[in-house]
C-alpha positions, -999 to 999 in steps of 0.1 A, spaced: -305 115 -283 -275 96 -285 -272 61 -304 -250 37 -278 -250 3 -300 -264 -11 -334 -258 -51 -335 -277 -74 -357 -293 -101 -334 -298 -136 -353 -328 -160 -347 -317 -198 -346 -329 -234 -336 -293 -236 -323 -281 -212 -305 -251 -234 -296 -236 -240 -335 -244 -204 -340 -218 -193 -310 -197 -213 -321 -194 -205 -357 -184 -169 -348 -162 -179 -324 -143 -199 -345 -141 -176 -376 -140 -144 -360 -128 -152 -320 -159 -134 -311 -164 -139 -270 -194 -147 -248 -206 -117 -230 -239 -128 -219 -257 -166 -221 -288 -183 -210 -304 -211 -225 -323 -189 -254 -297 -158 -261 -265 -157 -265 -246 -122 -268 -213 -123 -288 -184 -97 -289 -149 -93 -313 -120 -99 -292 -103 -61 -307 -118 -24 -309 -141 -12 -313 -153 -48 -304 -181 -51 -327 -213 -74 -311 -238 -99 -325 -269 -114 -308 -284 -150 -313 -322 -156 -297 -338 -186 -301 -360 -186 -328 -389 -199 -309 -384 -177 -279 -416 -154 -264 -395 -124 -273 -396 -132 -310 -431 -125 -326 -446 -153 -335 -454 -141 -373 -418 -134 -379 -399 -166 -368 -392 -180 -402 -357 -190 -409 -335 -161 -429 -342 -153 -466 -322 -128 -481 -303 -119 -446 -267 -109 -452 -244 -98 -425 -212 -82 -438 -181 -86 -414 -149 -67 -425 -114 -85 -409 -81 -74 -419 -74 -109 -431 -98 -125 -453 -75 -151 -469 -69 -163 -433 -109 -165 -426 -119 -183 -457 -86 -208 -451 -103 -216 -415 -138 -217 -429 -128 -241 -456 -110 -263 -433 -141 -264 -413 -161 -275 -438 -184 -245 -441 -206 -239 -470 -198 -220 -496 -220 -192 -513 -197 -173 -529 -160 -181 -534 -130 -160 -521 -130 -133 -550 -122 -96 -554 -148 -77 -566 -139 -45 -588 -160 -19 -562 -130 -27 -536 -139 -55 -521 -119 -92 -514 -144 -108 -500 -166 -145 -496 -202 -152 -487 -209 -184 -461 -239 -200 -446 -240 -201 -403 -257 -220 -388 -292 -205 -388 -297 -204 -423 -277 -162 -422 -252 -154 -451 -223 -140 -438 -201 -119 -464 -168 -119 -448 -149 -87 -465 -114 -69 -466 -112 -41 -484 -89 -33 -511 -82 -9 -533 -116 -2 -560 -111 1 -596 -109 33 -615 -148 26 -626 -154 23 -587 -128 49 -572 -155 83 -572 -178 61 -555 -161 68 -526 -174 102 -500 
């Protein structure tokens, strides 16, 4: 068996707002869209994707249509400072302000319109205590 792709699919009450969030912050474009689902793709190789499905659509099991709790999508970028600046300018909720972490990340966490936490990350050199954690 060969895995040909893995991508998160976010359940949302407002597909258009969620689509627009990922387009604004990450330049993602729509590669498929209908009235209950949209598939987004990053503009640069390897073209990571995110799906957004209407929370109450029949393809989502009834017992699992709740808003997310504890779901965090990490998106690695090459310029976290610019993405953060754009997120602040857009008035997005900041759950964690931009900061450097000793384990080797400069990041911030915001909230998309579906309620999913989005951790925007740029790798940076870790401190000496964490350098050996990388394999």
